[in-house]
C-alpha angles and dihedrals in degrees: 000000000000122000094240124064129193124198115196112193117195135171132217115265092015112144093197090052092052091047091049091052095045101039108024109028092042094049109116096230092048091049091051092050093047093047092049100050115002141078103211124206118185114200124189110208119212122234110304117271094167094252100107136074095243124092103165132034142265096030118184120196123186118204134188124229091279091051093251112149113255098174139351130195132179126208135022115329118196117227094256092056094037091061090052089047089055092047092051091050090050091047091054090052090050089052090052089050090049091238093141097160094056090044091053092048092050094049094045089052091047093052091049096044098044106031094155096053117121087222095064094097088057090047090053091048093054091041086059091046091053091048091049093049089048087057095248104131095168092057091046090052092047094050095044091048088056089048093051094045098042101037105023096155096054124101088236091062090047090055091060100045110138095200126021118215114248114261 
């Protein structure tokens, strides 16, 4: 058993679910990543009766080895973004394990490999978190400055503001 678990919840007659299966989960890079690090559990939900925790499909939930949620995403995710989703989930596990160096390496590689991903601001945020927890304040400041300057309108940039404007 691997230390990372992925639950993929789909629903019958769901076009996004079929697209996810055909385009994302069958993508060679995604398959390699899943085979290397993830236990994958597909689950096909029955017609909604309002008794489950899922409102939109597909829903992908990443868990750590203790089945604590690392990340959750609803709706179709293209392969490019799905790989970043997986890397962010793994990074959060590395943070929980206090493996800050490996976390930093993973997030730096992710930022370089997937520069157009909409998840890059979140990657930069957690890269700064890992640097801070590794007691490297200069690196934290450098990464968060890049985050603020490159993605100023994101919630991730707002989290790392050094000075808030007066109201």
